[in-house]
C-alpha positions in Angstrom: -98.3 -119.0 -14.0 -100.9 -116.2 -14.8 -99.8 -113.0 -14.9 -95.8 -113.9 -13.9 -96.7 -115.2 -10.5 -94.3 -117.7 -9.5 -96.1 -121.3 -8.7 -96.2 -122.9 -4.9 -94.1 -125.3 -6.5 -91.4 -123.4 -7.5 -91.5 -121.4 -4.5 -91.0 -124.4 -2.4 -88.1 -125.7 -4.7 -86.5 -122.2 -4.2 -87.1 -122.7 -0.5 -85.6 -126.1 -0.4 -82.6 -124.5 -2.4 -82.1 -121.9 0.1 -82.3 -123.9 3.0 -79.6 -126.3 1.8 -77.5 -123.4 1.1 -78.3 -122.4 4.7 -77.3 -125.9 6.0 -74.1 -125.6 4.1 -73.3 -122.7 5.5 -74.1 -124.0 9.2 -72.0 -127.3 8.6 -68.8 -125.3 7.4 -69.1 -122.7 10.4 -69.6 -125.8 13.2 -66.1 -127.5 11.4 -64.4 -124.1 11.8 -65.4 -123.9 15.2 -64.5 -127.6 15.9 -60.9 -126.8 14.4 -60.4 -123.5 16.4 -62.0 -125.6 19.5 -59.3 -128.1 18.8 -56.6 -125.6 18.4 -57.0 -123.8 21.5 -57.4 -127.3 23.5 -53.8 -127.9 22.1 -52.7 -124.7 23.1 -54.0 -124.9 26.6 -52.5 -128.3 26.7 -48.8 -127.0 25.4 -48.9 -124.1 27.9 -50.0 -126.2 30.7 -47.2 -128.5 29.7 -44.7 -125.6 29.5 -45.6 -124.9 32.9 -44.6 -128.3 34.1 -42.1 -130.9 34.3 -41.9 -134.8 33.7 -39.4 -137.6 34.9 -38.1 -140.0 32.5 -37.8 -143.3 34.6 -34.5 -145.1 35.5 -33.8 -147.3 33.0 -30.7 -150.1 32.7 -27.7 -148.4 32.6 -29.2 -144.9 32.6 -30.2 -142.1 35.2 -33.6 -140.8 35.7 -33.8 -137.6 34.2 -35.9 -134.7 34.5 -37.4 -133.0 31.8 -39.5 -129.5 30.9 -43.4 -130.8 30.2 -42.8 -129.7 26.8 -39.6 -131.4 26.1 -39.7 -133.8 23.0 -37.4 -136.3 24.4 -39.4 -137.8 26.6 -43.2 -138.1 26.5 -44.6 -138.6 30.1 -47.1 -141.8 30.1 -47.9 -140.7 34.1 -48.2 -137.3 33.5 -46.7 -134.0 34.8 -45.2 -132.8 38.0 -45.5 -129.0 39.7 -43.1 -127.0 40.6 -42.2 -128.3 44.2 -41.9 -131.9 43.0 -39.4 -131.0 40.2 -37.3 -129.3 43.0 -37.4 -132.4 45.1 -36.9 -134.4 41.9 -33.6 -132.7 41.1 -32.5 -132.7 45.0 -32.7 -136.7 44.5 -28.6 -137.9 43.5 -30.2 -140.2 40.9 -32.1 -138.0 39.0 -30.4 -135.7 36.2 -31.4 -132.5 34.5 -32.0 -132.9 30.6 -29.4 -131.3 29.1 -31.8 -130.1 26.1 -34.6 -128.6 27.7 -32.6 -127.3 30.7 -35.3 -128.0 33.3 -33.8 -125.8 36.1 -34.6 -122.4 34.1 -37.9 -122.8 35.4 -37.3 -124.1 38.5 -35.2 -120.8 39.8 -38.2 -118.5 39.8 -40.0 -118.1 42.9 
């Protein structure tokens, strides 16, 4: 190292360390963005569920039951129904409204 210059080897080692640092930063940012995307997707799914309804099928000794899409008492296996379908379902004599999530609340609105 004449005159205090940094050798090519030392420059490249420093560059490699800098690039590793940059890669770690980029990988961390990607992980943060993936978590954020997953949270946003879950929020969209929850919002969609809250604007939907689901029907718990009739089981022996029980009647079928209408739930809000976000009601935790029943996990829909086949998906959600819309407002019009929920109104039709509630008019059926063999389908009751869940007493916990009170699905009629969202049906009252025009």
